[in-house]
C-alpha positions as CSV (number, residue, x, y, z in Angstrom):
1,M,4.5,165.4,-55.6
2,L,3.6,164.2,-59.1
3,L,1.0,161.7,-57.8
4,D,-0.9,164.6,-56.0
5,T,-0.9,166.6,-59.3
6,V,-2.2,163.6,-61.2
7,Y,-4.9,162.9,-58.5
8,E,-6.0,166.6,-58.5
9,T,-6.3,166.7,-62.3
10,G,-8.3,163.5,-62.4
11,R,-10.6,164.8,-59.6
12,K,-11.2,168.1,-61.5
13,K,-11.9,166.2,-64.7
14,A,-14.3,163.8,-63.1
15,F,-16.1,166.8,-61.4
16,L,-16.5,168.7,-64.6
17,Y,-17.6,165.6,-66.5
18,G,-20.3,165.0,-63.9
19,I,-21.5,168.6,-64.2
20,M,-21.6,168.3,-68.0
21,L,-23.7,165.2,-67.7
22,I,-26.1,166.8,-65.2
23,I,-26.5,169.7,-67.6
24,M,-27.0,167.5,-70.7
25,T,-29.5,165.2,-68.9
26,A,-31.4,168.2,-67.6
27,F,-31.5,169.9,-71.0
28,S,-32.7,166.7,-72.8
29,N,-35.5,166.1,-70.3
30,I,-36.7,169.7,-70.5
31,L,-36.5,169.5,-74.3
32,I,-38.8,166.3,-74.3
33,L,-41.1,168.1,-71.8
34,V,-41.5,171.1,-74.0
35,I,-42.1,168.9,-77.0
36,L,-44.8,166.9,-75.3
37,F,-46.4,170.0,-73.8
38,Y,-46.5,171.9,-77.1
39,G,-47.3,168.8,-79.1
40,G,-50.1,167.9,-76.7
41,H,-51.7,171.3,-77.5
42,L,-51.3,170.7,-81.2
43,V,-52.9,167.2,-80.8
44,I,-55.9,168.8,-78.8
45,D,-56.3,171.4,-81.4
46,E,-56.3,168.6,-84.1
47,E,-53.3,170.2,-86.0
48,M,-51.2,167.0,-85.4
49,T,-51.9,163.4,-84.8
50,I,-50.8,161.4,-81.8
51,G,-48.6,159.4,-84.1
52,D,-46.8,162.4,-85.4
53,L,-46.1,163.6,-81.9
54,T,-44.9,160.1,-81.0
55,S,-42.6,160.0,-83.9
56,Y,-41.2,163.5,-83.1
57,V,-40.5,162.5,-79.5
58,L,-38.7,159.4,-80.6
59,Y,-36.6,161.5,-82.9
60,A,-35.8,163.9,-80.2
61,I,-34.8,161.1,-77.9
62,T,-32.6,159.5,-80.6
63,L,-31.0,162.9,-81.2
64,T,-30.2,163.5,-77.5
65,I,-28.7,159.9,-77.1
66,G,-26.5,160.7,-80.1
67,F,-25.3,163.9,-78.4
68,A,-24.5,162.1,-75.1
69,S,-22.5,159.5,-77.1
70,I,-20.4,162.2,-78.8
71,A,-19.8,163.7,-75.3
72,G,-18.6,160.4,-74.1
73,I,-16.4,160.0,-77.0
74,V,-14.8,163.5,-76.5
75,N,-14.2,162.6,-72.9
76,Q,-12.4,159.3,-73.7
77,T,-10.4,161.1,-76.5
78,T,-9.2,163.8,-74.1
79,S,-8.2,161.1,-71.7
80,A,-6.3,159.2,-74.3
81,L,-4.5,162.3,-75.5
82,G,-3.6,163.1,-71.9
83,I,-1.9,159.7,-71.6
84,C,0.5,160.4,-74.5
């Protein structure tokens, strides 16, 4: 039936979107951890100030939030195109 096809397509889409969110969240958290680890070593070696490290971490967080927003917009756009 057509309803079964629509259900399966929606289920697959939701599953893949969930996988994408998990990967993006893990990647952004690992990125911030690496920045803090390496930046911490630079602060200890006095090659960077704690203020510079804080600014860089905030920039990285802002960037990852932007990528997450783009992913959400792409998801909504594909859903809207599927309705047509």
